[in-house]
N, C-alpha and C positions, 0 to 999 in steps of 0.2 A: 559269304555264301558258298557252300561246297559244291563241288562239281557233280553233275549226273555221271552215271556209268558211261553214257553215249558221249558225253563230252571227253571223258578220260580215254575213252577207246580211240576216239578221233585224234586226239593229241599224241597217244602211243603210235599210231598208224603213221603219223606225220614223222614222229621222232625217230621211229625204226625203220622208216623207209617203205613202208607198206603201200604207200600212195605214190604211185609213180606217174610221170608224164611223159609223153613222147607218141610213138605209134605202135600199137599193141593188137595182135591178133587174139580175138577172143575164142574161147573154147566152144562157145554156143554159135560161132560164125560170125564174120564181120570185123571190123577194126574199131578201134577206140583210141581218142588222144590222151587217154588216163587209164591206169590199171590199179585195181585194188588187190593185193595180195593178202588174203585174210589169214594165211596160215602164218605170216611174219607176227600177226596179232595173237592169234590163238594158240600158238606154240610158245608163247612168251608167257610165264606164271601170272604177272599180272594182267596180261590181255585175256588170258583164259578166265581168270578170276571174275573180271568185270563183265564179260561177255555173258557168263554163267550167271552171275549175280543180277544182270539185267533181264535175261530170259527167263529164270526160273519162275518168279511170280506170274509172269505171262502164261507161262505153261500150265502152272498149277491152277491158275483161274479157269484155263480152257477145259480141265478135266482130265487131261492126258494122264496115262499112267506109264507111258514109255517114250522115248525120244530116239527119233530115227534121222539118218541124213545120207546124202551120198558120199561115197568114198572120192576124193580124199580131202576135198575142202572142210566136209562136216566132222571127220574124225576127231580132231581134237576138241570140238564143241561139244559132241556128243559125250566125250569121256568126262570133261569138265562140268557138264550138266549132271551126269549120272552121279559122279563123287559128290558134287554140292548138294544134290537131293538128300543124300543119306546125311551128311554133315548138318545142313539146315534144318531140318525137322525130324530126322529118323525115318522118314518115309522114302526109301530107295525108289528111284525111277530107272529101270534098266535103259542101257543103251543098245541101240541096233545099227549096224553098219549096212548100207545097200551098196552091192557090188555093182561095178559097172556092167558085168555080164555074169549070168548064172554059172555057178562054179561047174567045171566040166568033169569033176572027180568027186569021189567021197559022196557026201550027202547031196551034192549038186543044188546048193543053197544059193538063193539070189539075195538073202539076208543073213548077216552074222548076228548072232546075240539070242538072248533068252526071249524070242518072240512068242507071244501068247494069243493065238487067234481070238478076235473078238474085242481085242485091246482098242482103248482110244490113244492114239499116238501123235505126238507132234513132230513135224518134219523141220529140220534146220539145215542151213548152209551158210557159207561165209558171205556169198553174193547172189544176188538175183538180177540177170539180165534179160534174157530171153525167157528164163525158167526151165530150161531143157533138164538140167540136173535134178531140180525140183520135181519136175513132173515123171521123170523116171522113178525117183524115190518114192514118190506118192503111190505110182501106179504098182510098185513092188509091194509097199505096205498094204494096199487094198487088195491086190491078187492074194495076199497072205490071209485075208479075212479079218483085217483090221480097218479101223475108221480114223481118217487123219481129221482131227479137230482144230489144228493151228499149223500154220507154216511161218517160220521166222528165218530171217536173215540178218546180218551184221549191216550189209548195205543194200540199198535199192537203188540200181543204175537207171530206173526208169526207161527201159528199153523195151516194154511190152510185157515183160513177164509178170509183175505184180498185177497189171490190169487183167491179164489172162486168168490168173490164179483166182482173183475175185470175181470174174466174170462166170468161172467154173464153180463158184460157191465156196471157196476156201477162204478162211479166215487168215489174212496175211498180216504180218507185222514186221518191220523194220527198225533197227536202231538208228542208222544214218541213211541218208539219200543224197544222191548226186544228179546234177544236171549235165548236159551234153559236153560242157567244158570240163567237167570233172571238179566243180565247185562242191564240196562235200560238207553236210552239216546235219547236226541231229535231226531227226524227223520231227516235223512240226514246227521248225523254226522258220521264220520269214526271212 
């Protein structure tokens, strides 16, 4: 039986040291006994390929015509999805990067990339803890006149972010999920 993209991503995360155990300060605040460094996976060609291959059909099904995410964790995911969208079926899906802060010079943009107001957009990130990075990106995309039709992450840490996204009406999807001890498995596995 062949492995799913989620299983391959989890194996790669373990193999490359993207899943670490100890005491870690989280960007969303608080501490954790484990840490998932998604960039180790998504900056690896094999990892980027499998994340994009897993996410692209879900994004296509949502009707999104562009993909966005908060810098820095989402940057390689956005790039991989944009490239694979063109290679997959010749229907390019532009990538958008949401800045941490609005640029203080030039065009003073909050979002980099070919943003078209009125577009349906999927928002991606490497992990969801409290969802603060995702909510920042969602707000920027919506403030630019677009509709967020899907939110995707590699891992759901189950620290309230995914529940809050769903409570606010966003369609959330994760490839992997973790419990408080850092036991990670493909989403939906018991």
